[in-house]
C-alpha positions in Angstrom: 113.9 -8.5 0.7 114.4 -5.0 0.2 111.1 -5.3 -2.2 109.0 -6.1 0.9 110.0 -3.0 2.7 107.8 -0.2 2.3 108.8 3.0 2.1 107.4 6.2 3.9 105.6 8.1 1.5 107.5 11.3 0.6 106.5 14.5 1.6 106.8 17.7 -0.9 108.8 19.9 1.0 107.0 23.5 0.8 109.1 26.7 1.4 107.0 29.3 3.5 107.7 32.6 1.7 107.6 35.8 4.3 105.0 38.6 3.4 106.6 41.5 2.2 105.4 44.8 3.3 102.7 46.3 1.3 102.0 42.7 -0.2 98.4 41.9 -0.8 96.8 39.6 1.9 96.5 36.0 0.8 93.0 35.8 -0.5 90.7 33.0 1.6 90.7 29.7 -0.5 88.3 28.0 1.8 85.1 26.5 0.3 83.0 28.2 3.3 84.0 31.5 2.4 80.5 32.0 0.5 78.8 31.1 3.8 80.2 34.2 5.7 79.6 36.3 2.2 75.9 35.2 2.7 76.1 36.1 6.1 77.4 39.7 5.8 75.0 40.3 3.2 71.9 38.8 5.3 73.1 41.0 8.0 72.9 44.1 5.8 69.4 43.0 4.6 67.8 42.0 8.0 69.2 45.5 9.5 67.3 47.3 6.6 64.0 44.9 7.3 64.5 45.9 11.0 64.9 49.3 10.1 61.7 49.6 8.0 59.7 47.7 10.4 61.0 50.1 13.1 59.8 52.9 11.0 56.5 51.5 10.3 55.9 50.8 14.2 57.1 54.6 14.6 55.0 56.4 11.9 51.8 54.2 12.1 51.0 53.0 15.5 47.9 51.2 14.1 49.7 48.8 11.6 51.0 46.3 14.1 48.0 46.2 16.4 47.3 42.8 17.5 44.2 41.0 18.9 43.5 40.8 22.6 46.5 38.4 23.2 49.2 41.1 22.3 52.8 41.0 22.1 54.9 38.6 24.5 56.3 41.7 26.3 53.8 44.4 26.7 55.6 47.6 25.5 54.4 50.6 23.2 54.7 50.2 19.7 57.2 53.4 19.5 59.5 51.5 21.8 59.4 48.5 19.5 60.0 50.9 16.5 62.8 52.1 18.5 64.2 49.1 19.2 64.1 47.5 15.9 65.2 50.9 14.5 68.8 50.7 16.5 69.3 47.2 15.9 68.7 47.2 12.4 71.0 50.2 12.2 73.7 48.3 13.7 73.0 45.0 12.1 73.5 46.9 8.7 76.8 48.9 10.2 78.4 45.4 11.3 77.2 43.6 7.7 79.0 46.3 5.9 82.2 45.6 8.2 81.7 42.2 7.4 82.0 42.6 3.6 84.8 45.2 4.1 86.8 42.2 5.6 86.7 43.7 9.1 87.7 40.3 11.4 86.3 42.8 14.3 82.8 42.4 13.3 82.3 38.7 13.8 81.4 39.3 17.5 79.0 42.4 17.4 77.8 40.1 14.1 76.7 37.1 16.3 75.7 39.5 19.0 73.1 41.6 17.0 72.0 38.4 15.1 70.9 37.2 18.9 69.3 40.4 19.8 67.2 40.2 16.4 66.3 36.9 17.3 65.0 38.0 20.6 63.2 40.9 19.7 61.5 39.2 16.7 60.5 36.7 19.2 59.0 39.0 21.3 57.0 40.7 18.1 55.9 37.3 17.2 52.3 38.1 18.2 52.0 41.3 15.5 53.7 39.7 12.4 54.3 35.6 12.8 55.5 34.6 9.6 57.5 37.7 9.0 59.0 37.6 12.6 59.7 33.7 12.2 61.5 34.1 8.9 63.7 36.8 10.6 64.5 34.3 13.1 65.3 31.8 10.9 67.6 33.9 9.0 69.4 35.2 12.0 70.3 31.6 13.1 71.6 31.3 9.5 73.8 34.3 10.1 74.9 32.9 13.4 75.9 29.8 11.8 77.7 31.4 9.1 79.9 33.8 11.4 80.6 31.4 14.0 81.2 28.0 12.1 83.2 29.8 9.1 83.9 33.4 10.3 87.8 32.9 10.1 87.3 32.8 6.0 87.1 36.8 6.5 90.5 37.4 6.7 91.9 38.6 3.5 88.9 39.4 1.5 88.8 43.0 1.5 
């Protein structure tokens, strides 16, 4: 009868070692760490692209002229240039913060990616392919930072 009794699987006891002062933080071991790294790099890249688009709009007013349809939001191209420049600079700074392992940068990163997508939606008539590509990459950044952002801890 003892042969038919099922024994509960034994669990391996793991001792938890307290972290000492000055000891390096544990490195992230999740398989999704690459997504967060990708999101951070995309924030830097998209921020630089936003800044370039903003500078072009500021220095060359005729570059983004669209036909009679106009932009979704009727604003002077200089204003669009400043908006792109500010969002781009903030996105680059946040991306570098994410690359440095700052967990606080997740929330501004998501907010800036949402703002970038909205601004590019308004700029869609001026550069349809480019704005669509920027919106798609913003969505990927939002996914990376919201779904896998916890992986940032400890990689700095």
